[in-house]
N, CA, C and O atoms as a DFTB+ gen file, in Angstrom:
728 C
 N C O
     1  1       9.700     -31.601     -56.213
     2  2      10.691     -32.116     -57.239
     3  2      12.008     -31.403     -57.325
     4  3      12.137     -30.319     -57.894
     5  1      13.047     -32.102     -56.696
     6  2      14.571     -31.684     -56.961
     7  2      14.764     -31.438     -58.229
     8  3      14.114     -32.038     -59.085
     9  1      15.726     -30.478     -58.547
    10  2      16.346     -30.585     -59.584
    11  2      16.933     -31.600     -60.226
    12  3      17.801     -32.120     -59.526
    13  1      16.783     -32.176     -61.470
    14  2      17.540     -33.413     -61.871
    15  2      17.339     -34.627     -61.505
    16  3      18.044     -35.552     -61.910
    17  1      16.220     -34.796     -60.584
    18  2      16.103     -35.790     -60.081
    19  2      15.373     -36.957     -61.446
    20  3      15.801     -38.102     -61.592
    21  1      14.430     -36.458     -62.173
    22  2      14.111     -36.979     -63.279
    23  2      15.277     -37.130     -64.402
    24  3      15.075     -38.020     -65.227
    25  1      16.311     -36.476     -64.520
    26  2      17.060     -36.643     -65.637
    27  2      17.797     -37.951     -65.213
    28  3      18.336     -38.534     -66.153
    29  1      17.961     -38.667     -63.685
    30  2      18.508     -39.523     -63.694
    31  2      17.988     -41.053     -63.750
    32  3      16.912     -41.316     -63.213
    33  1      18.646     -41.948     -64.316
    34  2      18.032     -43.218     -64.465
    35  2      18.082     -44.073     -63.390
    36  3      19.025     -44.863     -63.334
    37  1      17.075     -44.064     -62.349
    38  2      17.386     -44.482     -60.943
    39  2      17.395     -45.820     -60.987
    40  3      17.588     -46.368     -59.902
    41  1      17.226     -46.581     -62.023
    42  2      17.235     -47.943     -61.820
    43  2      18.897     -48.568     -62.137
    44  3      19.260     -49.735     -61.991
    45  1      19.623     -47.554     -62.546
    46  2      20.913     -47.816     -62.660
    47  2      21.676     -47.579     -61.552
    48  3      22.901     -47.688     -61.505
    49  1      20.675     -47.132     -60.320
    50  2      21.550     -46.653     -59.197
    51  2      21.706     -47.790     -58.183
    52  3      22.535     -47.645     -57.285
    53  1      20.915     -49.003     -58.259
    54  2      20.647     -49.901     -57.787
    55  2      20.974     -51.500     -58.341
    56  3      20.463     -51.847     -59.406
    57  1      21.570     -52.154     -57.818
    58  2      21.624     -53.596     -58.481
    59  2      20.938     -54.659     -57.310
    60  3      21.270     -54.806     -56.134
    61  1      20.120     -55.172     -57.901
    62  2      19.327     -56.500     -57.220
    63  2      20.042     -57.611     -57.304
    64  3      20.523     -57.927     -58.393
    65  1      20.231     -58.370     -56.205
    66  2      20.667     -59.679     -56.284
    67  2      19.570     -60.697     -56.131
    68  3      18.586     -60.308     -55.501
    69  1      19.555     -62.048     -56.637
    70  2      18.592     -62.968     -56.636
    71  2      17.889     -62.939     -54.939
    72  3      16.679     -62.851     -54.728
    73  1      18.776     -63.020     -54.031
    74  2      18.396     -63.177     -52.777
    75  2      17.575     -61.860     -52.176
    76  3      17.241     -61.747     -50.997
    77  1      17.323     -60.904     -53.208
    78  2      16.402     -59.678     -52.599
    79  2      17.309     -58.604     -52.033
    80  3      16.838     -57.520     -51.688
    81  1      18.600     -58.880     -51.932
    82  2      19.637     -57.598     -51.508
    83  2      19.719     -56.549     -52.601
    84  3      19.782     -56.655     -53.826
    85  1      19.703     -55.729     -51.959
    86  2      20.113     -54.291     -53.274
    87  2      21.282     -53.746     -52.748
    88  3      21.494     -53.612     -51.543
    89  1      22.104     -53.405     -53.716
    90  2      23.192     -52.637     -53.307
    91  2      23.135     -51.265     -54.118
    92  3      22.605     -51.099     -55.217
    93  1      23.730     -50.415     -53.416
    94  2      23.476     -48.737     -54.064
    95  2      24.847     -48.327     -54.384
    96  3      25.715     -48.563     -53.545
    97  1      25.188     -47.700     -55.566
    98  2      26.158     -47.123     -56.136
    99  2      25.995     -45.567     -56.107
   100  3      25.558     -44.977     -57.095
   101  1      26.363     -44.890     -54.922
   102  2      26.531     -43.563     -54.934
   103  2      27.244     -42.994     -55.770
   104  3      26.873     -41.884     -56.150
   105  1      28.442     -43.552     -56.299
   106  2      29.335     -42.735     -57.222
   107  2      28.623     -42.624     -58.398
   108  3      28.633     -41.535     -58.972
   109  1      28.010     -43.544     -58.858
   110  2      27.062     -43.444     -60.291
   111  2      26.473     -41.945     -60.299
   112  3      26.717     -41.131     -61.190
   113  1      25.840     -41.755     -59.422
   114  2      24.814     -40.670     -59.150
   115  2      25.419     -39.192     -59.597
   116  3      24.794     -38.394     -60.296
   117  1      26.482     -39.016     -59.173
   118  2      27.150     -37.497     -59.638
   119  2      27.622     -37.556     -60.916
   120  3      27.559     -36.587     -61.672
   121  1      28.231     -38.927     -61.313
   122  2      28.797     -38.959     -62.630
   123  2      27.723     -38.875     -63.793
   124  3      28.079     -38.428     -64.883
   125  1      26.550     -39.251     -63.609
   126  2      25.416     -38.946     -64.137
   127  2      25.355     -37.578     -64.733
   128  3      25.250     -37.427     -65.950
   129  1      25.411     -36.713     -64.007
   130  2      25.499     -35.328     -64.397
   131  2      26.162     -34.060     -63.605
   132  3      25.589     -33.209     -62.925
   133  1      27.265     -34.173     -63.847
   134  2      28.627     -33.423     -62.748
   135  2      28.054     -32.211     -62.470
   136  3      28.468     -31.724     -61.417
   137  1      27.037     -31.397     -63.207
   138  2      26.764     -30.154     -62.756
   139  2      25.398     -29.974     -62.358
   140  3      24.781     -28.933     -62.587
   141  1      24.866     -31.063     -61.709
   142  2      23.508     -31.046     -61.447
   143  2      23.719     -30.944     -60.005
   144  3      24.633     -31.628     -59.546
   145  1      22.999     -30.170     -59.162
   146  2      22.914     -30.034     -57.872
   147  2      22.040     -31.324     -57.339
   148  3      22.377     -31.899     -56.304
   149  1      20.805     -31.780     -58.167
   150  2      19.960     -32.840     -57.801
   151  2      20.771     -34.156     -57.498
   152  3      20.559     -34.927     -56.562
   153  1      21.696     -34.259     -58.424
   154  2      22.656     -35.431     -58.453
   155  2      23.590     -35.738     -57.395
   156  3      23.759     -36.837     -56.867
   157  1      24.357     -34.319     -57.063
   158  2      25.081     -34.518     -55.998
   159  2      24.451     -34.628     -54.550
   160  3      25.063     -35.001     -53.549
   161  1      23.031     -34.214     -54.612
   162  2      22.003     -34.106     -53.532
   163  2      21.480     -35.797     -53.281
   164  3      21.403     -36.353     -52.186
   165  1      21.223     -36.280     -54.361
   166  2      21.195     -37.847     -54.346
   167  2      22.175     -38.535     -53.956
   168  3      21.929     -39.604     -53.397
   169  1      23.446     -38.148     -54.128
   170  2      24.591     -38.984     -54.123
   171  2      24.837     -38.888     -52.481
   172  3      25.200     -39.853     -51.810
   173  1      24.594     -37.640     -51.979
   174  2      24.902     -37.527     -50.238
   175  2      23.722     -38.368     -49.659
   176  3      23.953     -39.033     -48.650
   177  1      22.339     -38.397     -50.273
   178  2      21.527     -39.269     -49.784
   179  2      21.812     -40.798     -49.724
   180  3      21.456     -41.545     -48.813
   181  1      22.481     -41.128     -50.789
   182  2      22.927     -42.692     -51.063
   183  2      23.890     -42.861     -49.796
   184  3      23.781     -43.734     -48.936
   185  1      24.847     -41.859     -49.856
   186  2      25.942     -41.985     -48.670
   187  2      25.597     -41.973     -47.282
   188  3      26.369     -42.452     -46.451
   189  1      24.527     -41.477     -46.971
   190  2      23.815     -41.154     -45.773
   191  2      23.508     -42.703     -45.488
   192  3      23.965     -43.337     -44.537
   193  1      22.693     -43.173     -46.436
   194  2      21.971     -44.640     -46.251
   195  2      23.051     -45.374     -45.785
   196  3      22.924     -46.183     -44.865
   197  1      24.169     -45.145     -46.380
   198  2      25.371     -46.226     -46.048
   199  2      25.902     -45.942     -44.951
   200  3      26.671     -46.791     -44.500
   201  1      25.725     -44.919     -44.308
   202  2      26.163     -44.473     -43.051
   203  2      27.447     -43.986     -43.179
   204  3      28.252     -43.943     -42.248
   205  1      27.690     -43.568     -44.460
   206  2      29.067     -42.739     -44.673
   207  2      28.941     -41.308     -44.785
   208  3      29.036     -40.784     -45.894
   209  1      28.697     -40.488     -43.545
   210  2      28.264     -39.335     -43.500
   211  2      29.383     -38.241     -43.690
   212  3      29.068     -37.106     -44.048
   213  1      30.577     -38.560     -43.470
   214  2      31.786     -37.713     -44.154
   215  2      31.634     -37.534     -45.388
   216  3      31.677     -36.378     -45.810
   217  1      31.408     -38.677     -46.332
   218  2      31.594     -38.433     -47.550
   219  2      30.108     -37.587     -48.094
   220  3      30.063     -36.734     -48.980
   221  1      28.993     -38.093     -47.302
   222  2      27.800     -37.180     -47.828
   223  2      28.223     -35.877     -47.498
   224  3      28.034     -35.024     -48.365
   225  1      28.722     -35.549     -46.505
   226  2      28.915     -33.996     -46.456
   227  2      29.444     -33.415     -47.573
   228  3      28.979     -32.367     -48.022
   229  1      30.500     -34.070     -48.140
   230  2      31.178     -33.754     -49.536
   231  2      30.200     -33.451     -50.369
   232  3      30.224     -32.408     -51.024
   233  1      29.214     -34.337     -50.444
   234  2      28.393     -34.412     -51.697
   235  2      27.283     -33.577     -51.582
   236  3      26.754     -33.057     -52.565
   237  1      26.867     -33.407     -50.334
   238  2      25.865     -32.064     -50.147
   239  2      26.374     -30.831     -50.233
   240  3      25.664     -29.904     -50.622
   241  1      27.847     -30.623     -49.836
   242  2      28.641     -29.392     -49.967
   243  2      28.555     -29.002     -51.478
   244  3      28.214     -27.848     -51.736
   245  1      28.854     -29.920     -52.563
   246  2      28.781     -29.823     -53.831
   247  2      27.444     -29.515     -54.588
   248  3      27.347     -28.735     -55.536
   249  1      26.487     -30.204     -54.060
   250  2      24.948     -29.706     -54.298
   251  2      24.867     -28.393     -53.894
   252  3      24.418     -27.760     -54.850
   253  1      25.095     -27.597     -52.872
   254  2      25.011     -26.467     -52.444
   255  2      25.759     -25.478     -53.393
   256  3      25.248     -24.474     -53.889
   257  1      27.123     -25.931     -53.585
   258  2      27.992     -25.017     -54.448
   259  2      27.232     -24.713     -55.772
   260  3      27.314     -23.570     -56.224
   261  1      26.605     -25.515     -56.330
   262  2      25.696     -25.431     -57.226
   263  2      24.449     -24.624     -57.484
   264  3      24.057     -24.023     -58.484
   265  1      23.974     -24.785     -56.346
   266  2      22.459     -24.387     -55.870
   267  2      22.495     -23.758     -54.540
   268  3      22.306     -24.504     -53.580
   269  1      22.697     -22.560     -54.335
   270  2      22.908     -21.966     -53.048
   271  2      21.860     -22.082     -52.222
   272  3      21.902     -22.138     -50.993
   273  1      20.698     -22.125     -53.080
   274  2      19.360     -21.881     -52.505
   275  2      18.492     -23.028     -52.379
   276  3      17.263     -22.983     -52.433
   277  1      19.495     -24.483     -52.138
   278  2      18.922     -25.795     -52.073
   279  2      18.575     -26.103     -50.660
   280  3      19.340     -26.907     -50.127
   281  1      17.459     -25.584     -49.825
   282  2      17.081     -25.695     -48.279
   283  2      17.496     -26.970     -48.223
   284  3      18.501     -27.240     -47.567
   285  1      16.812     -27.922     -48.878
   286  2      17.027     -29.327     -48.556
   287  2      18.267     -29.832     -48.248
   288  3      18.581     -30.390     -47.196
   289  1      19.134     -29.559     -49.446
   290  2      20.554     -29.954     -49.164
   291  2      21.235     -29.417     -47.859
   292  3      22.100     -30.107     -47.320
   293  1      20.861     -28.171     -47.320
   294  2      21.323     -27.783     -46.342
   295  2      20.673     -28.687     -45.127
   296  3      21.401     -29.243     -44.305
   297  1      19.356     -28.774     -45.091
   298  2      18.935     -29.718     -44.091
   299  2      19.509     -31.230     -43.925
   300  3      19.752     -31.754     -42.838
   301  1      19.681     -31.830     -45.188
   302  2      20.443     -33.030     -45.033
   303  2      21.985     -32.911     -44.860
   304  3      22.641     -33.921     -44.607
   305  1      22.488     -31.871     -44.973
   306  2      23.829     -31.558     -44.496
   307  2      23.951     -31.398     -43.108
   308  3      24.817     -31.996     -42.471
   309  1      23.153     -30.641     -42.604
   310  2      22.968     -30.687     -40.991
   311  2      22.743     -31.956     -40.423
   312  3      23.332     -32.245     -39.381
   313  1      21.703     -33.036     -41.151
   314  2      21.729     -34.268     -40.491
   315  2      22.981     -34.979     -40.393
   316  3      23.256     -35.656     -39.403
   317  1      23.872     -34.828     -41.545
   318  2      24.969     -35.686     -41.671
   319  2      25.897     -35.133     -40.585
   320  3      26.377     -35.927     -39.776
   321  1      26.187     -33.800     -40.510
   322  2      27.036     -33.212     -39.173
   323  2      26.310     -33.871     -38.099
   324  3      27.051     -34.635     -37.481
   325  1      24.964     -33.836     -37.609
   326  2      24.290     -34.224     -36.453
   327  2      24.846     -35.516     -36.219
   328  3      25.308     -35.813     -35.117
   329  1      24.826     -36.467     -37.390
   330  2      25.402     -37.888     -37.244
   331  2      26.643     -38.174     -36.727
   332  3      26.838     -39.180     -36.045
   333  1      27.610     -37.268     -37.028
   334  2      28.994     -37.177     -36.845
   335  2      29.303     -36.529     -35.348
   336  3      30.464     -36.398     -34.961
   337  1      28.364     -36.205     -34.684
   338  2      28.136     -35.112     -33.597
   339  2      29.132     -33.823     -33.679
   340  3      29.986     -33.471     -32.867
   341  1      28.763     -33.254     -34.874
   342  2      29.147     -31.821     -35.170
   343  2      27.847     -30.966     -34.886
   344  3      27.358     -30.417     -35.874
   345  1      27.312     -30.806     -33.842
   346  2      26.227     -30.188     -33.415
   347  2      26.123     -28.594     -34.048
   348  3      25.204     -28.103     -34.704
   349  1      27.234     -28.063     -33.665
   350  2      27.063     -26.513     -33.659
   351  2      27.002     -26.379     -35.491
   352  3      26.230     -25.578     -36.016
   353  1      27.946     -27.299     -36.335
   354  2      27.788     -27.417     -37.660
   355  2      26.521     -27.535     -38.237
   356  3      26.156     -26.751     -39.114
   357  1      25.739     -28.544     -37.778
   358  2      24.426     -28.937     -37.951
   359  2      23.185     -27.734     -37.570
   360  3      22.226     -27.420     -38.275
   361  1      23.492     -27.304     -36.480
   362  2      22.558     -26.257     -36.347
   363  2      22.691     -25.294     -37.314
   364  3      21.631     -24.862     -37.767
   365  1      24.037     -24.699     -37.888
   366  2      24.129     -23.640     -38.817
   367  2      23.468     -24.063     -40.145
   368  3      22.837     -23.337     -40.912
   369  1      23.713     -25.272     -40.259
   370  2      22.939     -25.847     -41.663
   371  2      21.531     -25.824     -41.584
   372  3      20.908     -25.454     -42.578
   373  1      20.877     -26.190     -40.474
   374  2      19.624     -26.181     -40.390
   375  2      19.080     -24.570     -40.487
   376  3      18.182     -24.228     -41.257
   377  1      19.721     -23.734     -39.653
   378  2      19.241     -22.435     -39.643
   379  2      19.473     -21.787     -41.052
   380  3      18.695     -20.929     -41.469
   381  1      20.653     -22.249     -41.846
   382  2      20.497     -21.684     -43.463
   383  2      19.061     -22.092     -44.056
   384  3      18.266     -21.309     -44.576
   385  1      18.913     -23.261     -43.903
   386  2      17.714     -24.093     -44.658
   387  2      16.455     -23.265     -44.319
   388  3      15.629     -22.975     -45.184
   389  1      16.352     -22.931     -43.148
   390  2      15.079     -21.926     -42.578
   391  2      15.268     -20.993     -43.011
   392  3      14.242     -20.668     -43.609
   393  1      16.364     -19.902     -43.158
   394  2      16.454     -18.778     -44.068
   395  2      16.188     -18.855     -45.184
   396  3      15.530     -17.874     -45.530
   397  1      16.377     -19.584     -46.013
   398  2      15.976     -20.007     -47.465
   399  2      14.342     -20.175     -47.446
   400  3      13.549     -19.386     -47.960
   401  1      14.063     -21.209     -46.838
   402  2      12.570     -21.631     -46.634
   403  2      12.060     -21.624     -45.313
   404  3      12.293     -22.608     -44.610
   405  1      11.384     -20.650     -44.844
   406  2      10.986     -20.521     -43.414
   407  2       9.889     -21.607     -43.121
   408  3       9.740     -22.145     -42.024
   409  1       9.123     -21.865     -44.268
   410  2       8.059     -22.853     -44.078
   411  2       8.492     -24.504     -44.008
   412  3       7.846     -25.407     -43.478
   413  1       9.668     -24.589     -44.648
   414  2      10.193     -26.006     -44.279
   415  2      10.363     -26.611     -43.042
   416  3      11.514     -26.665     -42.609
   417  1       9.473     -27.070     -42.392
   418  2       9.617     -27.578     -40.794
   419  2      10.596     -28.493     -40.687
   420  3      11.019     -28.395     -39.535
   421  1      11.289     -29.478     -41.366
   422  2      11.893     -30.377     -41.091
   423  2      13.181     -29.573     -40.014
   424  3      13.282     -29.940     -38.844
   425  1      14.007     -28.578     -40.530
   426  2      15.091     -28.322     -39.738
   427  2      14.540     -27.734     -38.495
   428  3      15.249     -27.948     -37.512
   429  1      13.614     -27.146     -38.310
   430  2      12.929     -26.761     -36.776
   431  2      13.042     -27.980     -35.808
   432  3      13.465     -27.824     -34.662
   433  1      12.768     -28.839     -36.148
   434  2      12.473     -29.935     -35.530
   435  2      13.991     -30.728     -35.221
   436  3      14.331     -31.359     -34.219
   437  1      14.689     -30.461     -36.379
   438  2      16.404     -31.110     -36.137
   439  2      16.821     -30.474     -35.157
   440  3      17.150     -30.995     -34.092
   441  1      16.864     -28.808     -35.508
   442  2      17.314     -28.100     -34.103
   443  2      17.127     -28.462     -32.611
   444  3      17.966     -28.530     -31.713
   445  1      15.758     -28.681     -32.597
   446  2      15.197     -29.070     -31.405
   447  2      15.697     -30.378     -30.921
   448  3      15.931     -30.659     -29.745
   449  1      15.826     -31.096     -31.887
   450  2      16.574     -32.671     -31.420
   451  2      17.851     -32.391     -30.952
   452  3      18.226     -32.735     -29.831
   453  1      18.413     -31.897     -31.601
   454  2      20.059     -31.542     -31.182
   455  2      20.058     -31.112     -29.930
   456  3      20.743     -31.620     -29.042
   457  1      19.120     -29.934     -29.748
   458  2      19.192     -28.989     -28.281
   459  2      18.803     -30.236     -27.297
   460  3      19.503     -30.470     -26.312
   461  1      17.785     -30.934     -27.575
   462  2      17.434     -32.445     -26.717
   463  2      18.642     -33.160     -26.398
   464  3      18.637     -33.745     -25.315
   465  1      19.660     -33.235     -27.097
   466  2      20.582     -34.441     -27.261
   467  2      21.689     -33.884     -26.251
   468  3      22.305     -34.562     -25.429
   469  1      21.820     -32.494     -26.480
   470  2      22.779     -31.730     -25.551
   471  2      22.431     -31.077     -24.536
   472  3      23.014     -30.111     -24.045
   473  1      21.194     -31.725     -24.088
   474  2      20.498     -31.246     -22.654
   475  2      20.604     -29.881     -22.707
   476  3      21.503     -29.352     -22.052
   477  1      19.712     -29.078     -23.489
   478  2      19.361     -27.672     -23.333
   479  2      17.830     -27.749     -23.632
   480  3      17.412     -27.423     -24.743
   481  1      17.089     -28.129     -22.755
   482  2      15.534     -28.321     -22.605
   483  2      14.851     -26.997     -23.276
   484  3      14.070     -26.975     -24.227
   485  1      15.290     -26.053     -22.625
   486  2      14.649     -24.597     -22.902
   487  2      14.916     -24.530     -24.464
   488  3      13.913     -24.666     -25.163
   489  1      15.910     -24.373     -24.993
   490  2      15.971     -24.311     -26.339
   491  2      15.345     -25.136     -27.259
   492  3      14.749     -24.745     -28.263
   493  1      15.490     -26.301     -26.897
   494  2      14.729     -27.570     -27.579
   495  2      13.128     -27.463     -27.708
   496  3      12.449     -27.733     -28.699
   497  1      12.727     -27.028     -26.530
   498  2      11.279     -26.412     -26.374
   499  2      10.848     -25.299     -27.366
   500  3       9.743     -25.242     -27.906
   501  1      11.790     -24.492     -27.520
   502  2      11.511     -23.265     -28.349
   503  2      11.433     -23.604     -29.935
   504  3      10.571     -23.188     -30.709
   505  1      12.510     -24.441     -30.238
   506  2      12.287     -25.034     -31.655
   507  2      11.196     -25.814     -31.877
   508  3      10.482     -25.626     -32.862
   509  1      10.934     -26.856     -30.901
   510  2       9.634     -27.757     -31.176
   511  2       8.521     -26.849     -31.664
   512  3       7.815     -27.005     -32.660
   513  1       8.502     -25.845     -30.746
   514  2       7.009     -24.835     -30.545
   515  2       7.010     -24.064     -32.008
   516  3       5.986     -23.661     -32.559
   517  1       8.344     -23.936     -32.530
   518  2       8.515     -23.150     -33.803
   519  2       8.100     -23.918     -34.871
   520  3       7.471     -23.370     -35.776
   521  1       8.402     -25.349     -34.925
   522  2       8.003     -26.391     -35.704
   523  2       6.324     -26.684     -35.841
   524  3       5.783     -27.039     -36.887
   525  1       5.650     -26.459     -34.582
   526  2       4.456     -26.853     -34.438
   527  2       3.637     -25.495     -34.846
   528  3       2.575     -25.665     -35.445
   529  1       4.021     -24.286     -34.589
   530  2       3.437     -23.317     -35.142
   531  2       3.275     -23.057     -36.372
   532  3       2.277     -22.482     -36.805
   533  1       4.332     -23.489     -37.142
   534  2       4.344     -23.432     -38.833
   535  2       3.082     -24.451     -39.290
   536  3       2.350     -24.297     -40.267
   537  1       3.045     -25.457     -38.368
   538  2       2.052     -26.574     -39.017
   539  2       1.471     -27.151     -37.991
   540  3       1.910     -28.290     -37.834
   541  1       0.547     -26.804     -37.107
   542  2      -0.075     -27.353     -35.883
   543  2      -0.923     -28.456     -36.325
   544  3      -1.705     -28.812     -35.443
   545  1      -1.009     -29.102     -37.413
   546  2      -1.797     -30.221     -37.929
   547  2      -0.792     -31.188     -38.301
   548  3      -1.201     -32.251     -38.769
   549  1       0.562     -30.993     -38.167
   550  2       1.633     -31.988     -38.569
   551  2       1.740     -32.914     -37.255
   552  3       2.413     -32.632     -36.263
   553  1       1.034     -33.951     -37.409
   554  2       1.130     -34.906     -36.054
   555  2       2.477     -35.305     -35.642
   556  3       2.691     -35.546     -34.454
   557  1       3.565     -35.412     -36.675
   558  2       4.809     -36.157     -36.419
   559  2       5.338     -34.802     -35.361
   560  3       5.748     -35.078     -34.234
   561  1       5.293     -33.520     -35.777
   562  2       5.985     -32.381     -34.883
   563  2       5.352     -32.443     -33.677
   564  3       5.929     -32.603     -32.601
   565  1       3.947     -32.296     -33.865
   566  2       3.106     -32.114     -32.268
   567  2       3.368     -33.450     -31.707
   568  3       3.486     -33.281     -30.493
   569  1       3.498     -34.536     -31.957
   570  2       3.633     -35.664     -30.961
   571  2       5.183     -35.398     -30.702
   572  3       5.364     -35.389     -29.484
   573  1       6.298     -35.192     -31.362
   574  2       7.307     -35.050     -30.832
   575  2       7.685     -33.888     -29.529
   576  3       8.527     -33.925     -28.632
   577  1       6.717     -32.952     -29.877
   578  2       6.520     -31.823     -28.626
   579  2       6.063     -32.289     -27.584
   580  3       6.621     -32.063     -26.510
   581  1       4.888     -33.081     -27.679
   582  2       4.249     -33.784     -26.612
   583  2       5.454     -34.773     -25.728
   584  3       5.618     -34.747     -24.508
   585  1       6.096     -35.491     -26.564
   586  2       6.806     -36.797     -26.156
   587  2       7.881     -36.150     -25.219
   588  3       8.146     -36.607     -24.107
   589  1       8.456     -35.085     -25.745
   590  2       9.698     -34.185     -25.199
   591  2       9.131     -33.587     -23.935
   592  3       9.674     -33.681     -22.834
   593  1       7.891     -32.906     -24.203
   594  2       7.445     -32.462     -22.710
   595  2       7.293     -33.409     -21.770
   596  3       7.667     -33.241     -20.609
   597  1       6.662     -34.613     -22.249
   598  2       6.414     -35.772     -21.190
   599  2       7.692     -36.117     -20.348
   600  3       7.873     -36.159     -19.131
   601  1       8.685     -36.398     -21.641
   602  2      10.002     -37.044     -20.741
   603  2      10.794     -35.713     -19.819
   604  3      11.694     -36.035     -19.043
   605  1      10.405     -34.227     -19.956
   606  2      11.066     -33.333     -19.470
   607  2      11.058     -33.610     -17.886
   608  3      10.014     -34.043     -17.399
   609  1      11.915     -33.434     -17.249
   610  2      12.346     -33.394     -15.521
   611  2      11.879     -31.944     -15.261
   612  3      12.341     -30.978     -15.869
   613  1      10.858     -31.867     -14.242
   614  2      10.271     -30.687     -13.791
   615  2      11.601     -30.081     -12.841
   616  3      11.367     -28.990     -12.321
   617  1      12.515     -30.482     -12.657
   618  2      13.685     -29.935     -11.965
   619  2      14.517     -28.893     -13.154
   620  3      15.137     -27.887     -12.810
   621  1      14.390     -29.346     -14.560
   622  2      15.154     -28.715     -15.347
   623  2      14.029     -27.352     -16.106
   624  3      14.423     -26.730     -17.092
   625  1      13.100     -27.158     -15.673
   626  2      12.154     -26.380     -16.456
   627  2      11.464     -25.527     -15.277
   628  3      11.292     -26.002     -14.154
   629  1      11.052     -24.112     -15.674
   630  2      10.753     -23.399     -14.792
   631  2       9.256     -23.197     -14.760
   632  3       8.625     -23.655     -15.713
   633  1       8.542     -22.521     -13.714
   634  2       7.163     -22.755     -13.752
   635  2       6.320     -22.312     -14.836
   636  3       5.222     -22.828     -15.045
   637  1       6.819     -21.325     -15.568
   638  2       5.914     -21.066     -16.926
   639  2       6.098     -22.294     -17.875
   640  3       5.094     -22.742     -18.429
   641  1       7.112     -22.769     -18.061
   642  2       7.221     -24.310     -19.105
   643  2       6.566     -25.173     -18.201
   644  3       5.900     -26.079     -18.702
   645  1       6.616     -25.079     -16.968
   646  2       5.653     -26.269     -16.576
   647  2       4.177     -26.190     -16.793
   648  3       3.549     -27.166     -17.204
   649  1       3.657     -25.129     -16.544
   650  2       2.413     -24.846     -17.015
   651  2       1.979     -25.237     -18.323
   652  3       0.956     -25.877     -18.569
   653  1       3.007     -24.716     -19.329
   654  2       2.889     -24.999     -20.544
   655  2       2.808     -26.565     -20.967
   656  3       2.151     -27.095     -21.863
   657  1       3.539     -27.021     -20.191
   658  2       3.844     -28.415     -20.350
   659  2       2.526     -29.179     -20.142
   660  3       2.042     -30.044     -20.872
   661  1       2.081     -28.714     -19.073
   662  2       0.872     -29.546     -18.708
   663  2      -0.297     -29.322     -19.565
   664  3      -1.042     -30.233     -19.925
   665  1      -0.464     -27.880     -19.937
   666  2      -1.359     -27.586     -20.742
   667  2      -1.430     -28.230     -22.109
   668  3      -2.499     -28.671     -22.531
   669  1      -0.594     -28.276     -22.630
   670  2      -0.114     -29.121     -24.271
   671  2      -0.420     -30.406     -23.658
   672  3      -1.491     -30.869     -24.052
   673  1      -0.001     -30.881     -23.091
   674  2      -0.383     -32.522     -22.955
   675  2      -1.847     -32.784     -22.542
   676  3      -2.431     -33.814     -22.879
   677  1      -2.332     -31.959     -21.910
   678  2      -3.635     -31.963     -21.556
   679  2      -4.508     -31.798     -22.830
   680  3      -5.379     -32.635     -23.066
   681  1      -4.289     -30.688     -23.702
   682  2      -5.028     -30.483     -24.811
   683  2      -4.660     -31.728     -25.888
   684  3      -5.490     -32.129     -26.704
   685  1      -3.442     -32.224     -25.789
   686  2      -3.229     -33.337     -26.717
   687  2      -3.854     -34.708     -26.429
   688  3      -4.265     -35.468     -27.306
   689  1      -3.886     -34.959     -25.042
   690  2      -4.819     -35.893     -24.577
   691  2      -6.173     -36.024     -24.853
   692  3      -6.833     -37.030     -25.115
   693  1      -6.504     -34.798     -24.750
   694  2      -8.229     -34.441     -24.903
   695  2      -8.658     -34.472     -26.574
   696  3      -9.793     -34.693     -26.995
   697  1      -7.490     -34.204     -27.370
   698  2      -7.914     -34.344     -28.677
   699  2      -7.955     -35.561     -29.129
   700  3      -8.752     -35.811     -30.033
   701  1      -7.055     -36.654     -28.571
   702  2      -7.019     -37.772     -29.069
   703  2      -8.104     -38.773     -28.509
   704  3      -8.574     -39.718     -29.143
   705  1      -8.394     -38.445     -27.336
   706  2      -9.665     -39.006     -26.694
   707  2     -10.952     -38.917     -27.772
   708  3     -11.561     -39.828     -28.333
   709  1     -11.125     -37.453     -27.839
   710  2     -12.180     -37.007     -28.751
   711  2     -12.087     -37.779     -29.951
   712  3     -13.084     -38.434     -30.257
   713  1     -10.961     -37.832     -30.775
   714  2     -10.930     -38.457     -32.115
   715  2     -11.106     -40.014     -32.122
   716  3     -11.341     -40.601     -33.178
   717  1     -10.973     -40.763     -30.766
   718  2     -11.243     -42.242     -30.751
   719  2     -12.547     -42.340     -30.251
   720  3     -12.961     -43.498     -30.209
   721  1     -13.325     -41.470     -29.858
   722  2     -14.606     -41.758     -29.898
   723  2     -15.479     -41.490     -30.984
   724  3     -16.646     -41.856     -30.846
   725  1     -15.094     -40.834     -32.208
   726  2     -15.660     -40.398     -33.423
   727  2     -15.898     -41.491     -33.984
   728  3     -16.411     -41.512     -35.103
């Protein structure tokens, strides 16, 4: 539970029109509680939904100014930087999130995704492995690792990674086959 989320009257954040369309009002969120890091975090999330990443960055930064240990805000700030292709800034934010809470798995996957985007497969693989090591039962991250490995071109990986690639895909496929027969 993020600080301040329960303080907000969330029904006032959205306006429903008879046709079923919802309109979000991100400016309301921060005015509800100007000194609440959760309010700025929610405002950043609202701007992110609207695709206004530059404004979301301002909101996440305000949230972090109030609560410098808000690891989710650092992660979401990183996602906003990633959305505007500021990859080095994004990686810094993700690493700060990890520094605050090493067991929060999302920033590991997010760093891996950036390295995949910028075509650094060895670095991507390292971060996917870190995510899976934290929680090997998280199917989203295990699937991300497996699909990343399946997509890797053999020409960009060395023999050691090629061995691990085949081993992981084999184990993944074996486990899914066993579960299908149960």
